[in-house]
C-alpha positions in Angstrom: -2.1 20.7 24.9 1.5 20.1 23.8 1.8 17.0 21.8 5.3 15.7 21.1 5.6 14.7 17.5 7.4 11.5 17.0 9.0 10.5 13.7 11.2 7.9 12.2 13.6 7.8 9.2 12.2 6.8 5.8 15.1 4.3 5.4 15.2 2.2 2.3 11.9 3.6 1.2 13.6 7.0 0.4 13.4 7.5 -3.3 16.9 9.1 -3.3 18.4 5.7 -2.4 16.5 3.9 -5.2 17.8 6.5 -7.7 21.3 6.1 -6.3 21.1 2.4 -6.7 19.9 2.5 -10.3 22.5 5.2 -11.3 25.2 3.3 -9.4 24.5 0.0 -11.2 24.6 1.7 -14.6 27.7 3.6 -13.6 29.5 0.3 -12.5 28.6 -1.3 -15.7 29.8 1.5 -17.9 33.0 1.8 -15.8 33.8 -1.9 -16.4 33.0 -1.6 -20.0 35.2 1.4 -20.3 38.1 -0.3 -18.5 38.0 -3.7 -20.0 35.9 -3.8 -23.2 36.4 -0.5 -25.1 38.7 -0.9 -28.1 41.0 1.6 -29.7 38.5 1.9 -32.6 35.6 2.8 -30.2 37.7 5.4 -28.6 38.6 6.9 -32.0 35.0 7.1 -32.9 34.3 9.1 -29.7 36.9 11.9 -30.4 39.7 9.9 -28.6 37.7 9.9 -25.3 36.8 6.8 -23.4 33.3 7.9 -23.0 32.1 4.7 -21.3 34.7 5.1 -18.6 34.1 8.9 -18.0 30.3 8.5 -18.0 30.5 5.5 -15.7 32.7 7.4 -13.3 30.4 10.5 -13.4 27.4 8.3 -12.6 29.2 6.6 -9.7 30.1 10.0 -8.2 26.4 11.2 -8.8 25.2 8.0 -7.0 27.6 8.6 -4.1 26.4 12.2 -3.8 22.8 11.0 -3.6 23.7 8.5 -0.8 25.6 11.2 1.0 22.5 13.6 0.7 20.3 10.8 2.1 22.6 10.2 5.0 23.1 13.9 5.9 19.4 15.0 5.4 17.2 11.9 6.2 13.5 12.1 5.5 11.4 12.0 8.6 8.1 10.1 8.5 5.6 10.7 11.3 4.8 7.7 13.4 1.2 8.8 14.0 -0.2 10.2 10.8 -3.5 11.3 12.5 -1.6 13.3 15.1 0.6 14.9 12.4 -2.5 15.9 10.4 -4.1 17.4 13.6 -0.9 19.4 14.2 -0.8 20.7 10.8 -4.4 21.8 10.9 -3.9 23.9 14.0 
């Protein structure tokens, strides 16, 4: 009684994409602040490092890695939950 398990991708309901979106938005805001709105006085307070720019860029890279992870290793959701539960019980 071989039952072929069918599944589909989780898509936008994958929590990794939601995390990537949130981190990406914050990263974009910090990058814009670091490029256009950080004064020399602010940089001097932060040990001569434009921390908004670097933190924003790091967050954008982190978000891109999450999107890449989601694309390379998508979550699979069984189409028939009852059949999946029966298969796991056997």
